[in-house]
C-alpha positions in Angstrom: 29.4 29.0 42.6 28.7 25.4 43.9 28.4 24.6 47.4 29.3 21.1 48.6 29.0 19.7 52.4 30.9 16.9 53.9 28.4 14.7 56.0 30.4 12.8 58.7 27.6 10.7 59.8 23.8 10.7 60.1 21.1 9.5 62.9 21.5 5.7 62.6 24.9 5.4 61.2 25.8 2.1 60.7 29.4 1.2 59.8 29.9 -0.8 56.3 26.2 -0.1 55.5 24.2 2.0 52.9 24.0 5.2 54.9 22.3 7.4 52.1 22.7 10.7 54.3 26.3 10.4 54.8 29.3 11.3 52.5 29.5 14.1 49.9 26.6 16.0 49.2 26.3 19.0 46.5 23.4 21.9 46.6 21.3 22.2 43.5 19.8 25.5 42.1 16.6 24.7 43.6 18.3 24.2 47.4 17.9 20.6 47.1 21.2 18.3 47.8 22.4 15.4 45.6 24.5 12.7 47.2 27.5 11.8 45.4 28.0 8.3 46.4 30.2 6.3 49.0 27.3 6.3 51.4 29.3 4.1 54.0 32.0 6.7 54.8 32.7 9.4 57.5 33.4 12.4 55.5 35.8 15.0 57.4 36.5 17.1 54.5 36.4 18.2 51.0 39.2 19.5 48.3 38.3 20.4 45.0 41.1 20.9 41.8 40.3 21.5 38.3 40.5 17.7 37.6 39.3 16.1 40.9 37.1 16.0 43.9 39.0 14.7 47.0 37.5 13.4 50.2 38.9 13.0 53.6 37.4 9.9 55.3 37.8 7.6 58.0 39.4 4.9 55.7 41.8 7.1 53.7 41.6 9.8 50.7 39.1 9.2 47.9 39.2 10.8 44.6 36.6 11.1 41.9 37.3 12.4 38.5 33.8 12.6 37.2 32.3 14.9 39.5 31.2 12.4 41.9 29.9 9.5 39.9 32.7 7.1 40.6 35.5 7.2 43.4 38.6 5.2 43.9 40.8 4.9 47.3 44.2 6.7 46.8 45.5 5.6 50.2 46.5 2.0 51.5 46.3 0.7 54.9 49.0 2.8 56.3 47.1 6.1 56.1 43.6 6.1 58.0 41.5 8.6 60.0 42.1 11.3 57.6 40.5 14.4 59.3 41.4 17.1 57.0 42.9 17.8 53.6 44.0 20.7 51.7 45.3 21.5 48.0 48.2 23.8 47.4 46.4 26.5 45.0 49.9 27.3 43.4 50.2 23.4 42.4 46.9 21.9 42.2 48.5 18.5 42.1 49.8 18.7 45.4 47.6 18.0 48.5 48.2 17.6 52.1 46.5 15.6 54.8 46.1 15.8 58.5 45.4 12.5 60.3 45.0 11.1 63.8 48.4 9.6 63.0 50.3 12.8 61.5 50.5 14.6 58.6 50.9 13.1 54.8 51.2 14.8 51.3 50.9 13.8 47.6 52.6 15.6 44.9 50.8 13.8 42.2 46.9 13.9 42.9 47.0 11.3 45.4 48.8 8.4 43.2 51.8 8.2 45.6 52.1 9.5 49.3 54.6 10.5 51.7 54.4 11.0 55.6 56.1 14.1 57.5 55.9 14.6 61.1 59.4 16.2 61.3 59.1 18.5 64.2 55.7 17.9 65.5 55.2 17.5 69.2 51.9 15.9 68.8 51.0 13.6 65.5 47.1 13.8 66.5 46.4 16.7 64.0 42.7 17.9 63.1 43.2 20.6 60.8 45.7 21.9 58.0 45.4 25.0 55.7 47.2 26.7 53.2 48.1 30.2 53.3 49.5 31.8 50.1 52.7 34.3 50.1 52.8 37.7 49.4 55.7 37.9 47.2 56.2 41.2 45.5 53.4 42.7 47.8 54.0 45.4 50.7 51.9 44.9 53.8 52.1 48.4 55.6 50.1 46.9 58.7 53.5 45.1 59.2 56.1 47.5 58.2 56.2 46.4 54.5 58.1 43.4 53.0 56.9 40.0 51.7 55.4 36.7 53.4 56.3 33.2 52.0 53.6 30.6 51.5 53.4 28.1 54.3 51.3 25.1 55.4 49.9 25.4 58.9 48.6 22.6 60.8 46.3 22.4 64.2 47.8 19.6 66.5 46.6 18.3 70.3 50.0 20.6 71.1 49.2 23.7 69.4 49.8 25.2 65.9 52.7 24.4 63.4 53.7 25.7 60.4 56.0 24.5 57.6 57.0 26.3 54.1 56.5 23.1 52.3 55.1 19.6 53.2 58.3 18.1 53.2 60.1 20.6 55.4 60.3 20.2 59.1 57.5 21.4 61.3 58.2 24.4 63.5 55.9 25.2 66.4 54.0 28.6 65.9 51.7 29.3 68.8 49.6 28.2 71.7 52.1 25.5 73.2 49.9 22.5 74.4 46.5 23.7 73.7 44.5 21.0 71.6 43.7 22.8 68.1 40.6 21.7 66.5 40.1 23.9 63.3 42.2 26.7 61.9 40.8 29.5 59.7 43.1 31.8 57.5 42.3 34.5 55.0 44.9 35.9 52.4 45.7 38.9 54.8 47.0 36.4 57.4 43.9 37.0 59.8 43.8 33.6 61.7 41.3 32.2 64.0 42.0 29.0 65.7 39.2 26.9 67.5 40.5 24.9 70.5 39.3 22.2 72.8 38.7 23.6 76.1 40.6 26.9 75.7 38.1 29.1 73.6 38.9 30.7 70.4 42.2 32.7 69.6 43.0 35.0 67.2 46.5 35.8 65.7 47.6 37.9 62.7 51.0 37.0 60.3 54.0 39.2 60.2 55.7 39.7 56.9 58.3 37.0 56.5 57.9 36.0 60.0 55.7 33.5 62.1 52.2 33.5 63.1 52.2 36.1 65.5 50.3 38.4 67.8 48.0 35.8 69.4 45.3 36.9 71.7 42.7 34.8 73.2 39.4 36.3 71.8 37.7 38.6 74.3 34.1 38.4 75.1 33.7 34.6 74.6 34.0 31.7 76.9 37.6 31.2 77.5 36.9 27.7 78.5 34.8 26.4 75.6 35.2 23.4 73.6 34.9 25.2 69.9 35.1 22.8 66.9 34.6 25.2 64.2 36.1 29.0 63.0 35.7 31.0 60.0 37.1 34.4 58.7 35.7 36.1 55.8 37.7 37.6 52.8 38.2 40.9 54.6 38.9 40.0 58.1 36.2 41.7 59.6 33.5 38.8 59.9 34.6 35.9 62.3 32.7 33.4 63.4 33.1 30.4 65.9 31.2 27.5 67.4 31.4 24.2 69.2 29.9 22.0 72.1 26.5 23.2 72.7 27.6 26.9 72.0 25.4 28.1 69.1 27.4 30.4 66.8 29.4 33.4 68.2 29.8 36.2 65.4 31.9 39.3 65.3 31.5 41.9 62.4 34.4 43.9 63.4 37.8 41.8 63.7 36.8 40.5 67.0 36.0 43.2 68.9 32.6 42.7 70.1 30.7 39.1 69.6 26.7 38.4 69.0 26.0 35.1 70.2 23.5 33.6 67.7 21.1 30.4 68.5 17.8 31.7 67.1 16.7 29.0 64.4 19.1 26.3 65.2 17.9 22.9 66.1 20.9 21.8 67.5 23.4 24.0 69.4 26.6 22.1 68.8 28.6 23.5 65.8 30.6 21.3 63.5 31.1 23.5 60.3 31.2 27.2 59.5 32.0 29.0 56.5 31.4 32.2 54.6 30.4 32.4 51.2 33.4 33.8 49.2 32.9 37.6 48.6 30.4 37.9 50.7 29.4 37.6 54.8 27.1 35.2 54.3 27.5 32.6 56.8 26.5 28.8 57.0 26.7 26.6 59.9 27.1 22.7 59.7 25.5 21.4 63.2 25.6 18.1 64.9 22.6 16.1 64.0 20.6 19.0 62.8 21.6 19.2 59.4 23.1 23.1 57.5 21.7 26.4 58.2 22.4 29.9 56.5 22.3 32.9 58.8 19.5 35.6 57.8 20.2 38.8 59.9 20.7 37.3 63.4 18.6 34.1 62.7 19.5 30.7 61.2 17.0 29.1 58.5 17.5 25.8 57.6 19.2 24.4 54.4 18.2 21.0 54.6 20.3 17.7 55.3 18.3 17.0 58.4 19.6 14.5 61.0 23.1 15.0 59.4 26.3 16.0 61.1 28.2 18.2 58.7 32.0 18.5 59.1 32.8 21.0 56.7 31.1 23.4 53.8 33.1 23.6 50.3 32.4 26.5 47.8 33.7 25.8 44.7 33.9 28.8 41.8 34.8 26.3 38.8 31.8 24.2 39.1 
């Protein structure tokens, strides 16, 4: 399992200059980090297929076919401020991006791009996730049945969903609430970090829209949360944001621990559980990367960096 970090910026970041601590980083076996080029970008997100690494950056989508040695820009001047990126696991050549100007998608590894804002109430989109379907799998908690695959987008006016990146977007939840990040697991347990409206939790009924939304009890209802994470089994949920530290639940959101011990910066930009475990990683604003041990965070390096996204890749 290889861990990558999308570093948004560092202390002293200067546009157009070589900022050696920004861009894409890979953690090595000894715990050190290797920079994988393009030091003058603001890196918001990562997606990795069998053949390519893709970056969501301020000036477009970058692609590397040689593990980060060389990069090319796949988008033109019409697509900028790319804030998130996701691959379709059922078709790894298909990817979709969230931008400050709406949603775009590519069917061919970024060679061509198509925009689709049909149905969106706001084109400022900060989060995009793919939820695999459950064709042929019965879900007793929702009365059985199946659930189709869908794309889920977080906008300035709530959560939207579409069955394919070229179909119409439909409002799913949260109305006029500004969404910063969406996290969802394979069982449809969803956590939505919002700007000024706390954390919202929802589940996905079989064959229906995201439903059963509740504002997470026990957390500040007016907090600006920037990041959210849900474990594979849905029992562990984490969130954090502007000067909040990390709030962590180990019982599906019934109760929360407020964790700050060990953090050198309390503004949280990225959260992720290592796949197959409850090991939590946190990326801070200017403080680098941290890993939770018990109820204390330990530094994992990249000091001075603002980390926007962690990405665990099982194929590298």
